[in-house]
C-alpha positions as CSV (number, residue, x, y, z in Angstrom):
1,M,-154.9,113.9,-39.8
2,G,-156.6,116.3,-37.3
3,K,-160.1,115.9,-36.1
4,R,-162.8,118.5,-36.1
5,S,-163.6,119.6,-32.5
6,L,-166.5,117.7,-30.9
7,W,-168.5,120.8,-29.9
8,K,-168.6,122.0,-33.6
9,G,-170.0,118.6,-34.9
10,P,-169.4,117.2,-38.4
11,F,-169.1,119.6,-41.3
12,L,-172.1,119.8,-43.6
13,S,-172.4,122.0,-46.6
14,S,-175.4,124.3,-46.1
15,K,-176.3,123.8,-49.8
16,I,-176.7,120.1,-49.4
17,V,-178.8,120.4,-46.3
18,S,-181.1,123.1,-47.8
19,D,-181.5,121.0,-51.0
20,I,-182.6,118.0,-49.0
21,K,-185.0,120.0,-46.9
22,L,-186.6,121.6,-49.9
23,N,-186.8,118.4,-52.0
24,N,-186.7,115.3,-49.9
25,S,-187.6,113.3,-53.0
26,L,-184.5,114.6,-54.8
27,K,-182.4,111.6,-55.9
28,I,-179.3,113.4,-57.3
29,L,-177.5,116.2,-55.5
30,K,-174.8,118.1,-57.4
31,T,-172.1,119.6,-55.3
32,T,-168.4,120.7,-55.2
33,S,-168.1,120.4,-51.4
34,R,-165.6,117.6,-51.0
35,N,-165.1,118.2,-47.2
36,T,-168.7,117.4,-46.3
37,T,-169.0,114.5,-43.8
38,I,-171.4,111.7,-44.8
39,L,-174.2,111.3,-42.3
40,P,-177.0,108.7,-42.1
41,F,-179.7,110.9,-43.7
42,L,-177.7,110.7,-47.0
43,I,-177.9,106.9,-47.3
44,G,-179.4,105.9,-50.6
45,K,-178.9,109.3,-52.3
46,T,-176.8,109.7,-55.4
47,I,-174.4,112.7,-55.3
48,Q,-172.6,114.2,-58.3
49,L,-169.3,115.4,-56.9
50,H,-166.9,117.6,-58.7
51,N,-163.3,116.4,-59.0
52,G,-161.9,119.6,-60.5
53,K,-162.8,118.8,-64.1
54,F,-166.2,117.1,-64.3
55,F,-168.9,115.7,-62.0
56,I,-168.7,112.0,-60.9
57,N,-171.7,110.1,-59.5
58,I,-171.4,108.5,-56.1
59,K,-174.1,106.2,-54.5
60,I,-174.0,106.7,-50.7
61,T,-174.0,103.4,-48.7
62,E,-173.9,102.6,-45.0
63,D,-170.2,101.8,-45.1
64,M,-169.4,105.5,-46.1
65,I,-170.9,107.1,-42.9
66,G,-168.3,109.2,-41.1
67,H,-166.1,109.7,-44.1
68,K,-165.7,112.8,-46.3
69,L,-167.2,113.0,-49.8
70,G,-163.8,113.8,-51.3
71,E,-162.4,110.4,-50.3
72,F,-164.4,108.6,-52.9
73,V,-163.5,110.7,-56.0
74,P,-159.9,110.9,-57.1
75,T,-158.7,114.3,-58.3
76,R,-155.7,113.1,-60.2
77,L,-155.5,110.9,-63.3
78,R,-153.2,107.8,-63.3
79,H,-150.1,108.2,-65.3
80,I,-149.9,105.6,-68.2
81,Y,-146.8,105.2,-70.3
82,K,-147.3,104.9,-74.0
83,K,-146.4,101.6,-75.6
84,K,-143.7,101.6,-78.2
85,K,-144.6,100.0,-81.5
């Protein structure tokens, strides 16, 4: 997978940044931006991330820094075979 160029820096959704600047006490952020990179100022926040159908809660921890938000929410359901009677 290709990296983003270093001079551009990590991608951050402008909506997430503006929501945190306006309300630093805001605990839950609701977003659809799956390509946002997790940075240290997001640690401890709960983010509701859209998977294409509904929003799923994610609690940001230190281990997630440097990853994208979309890596932690699957977009496809697992296929389950029906059991025969």
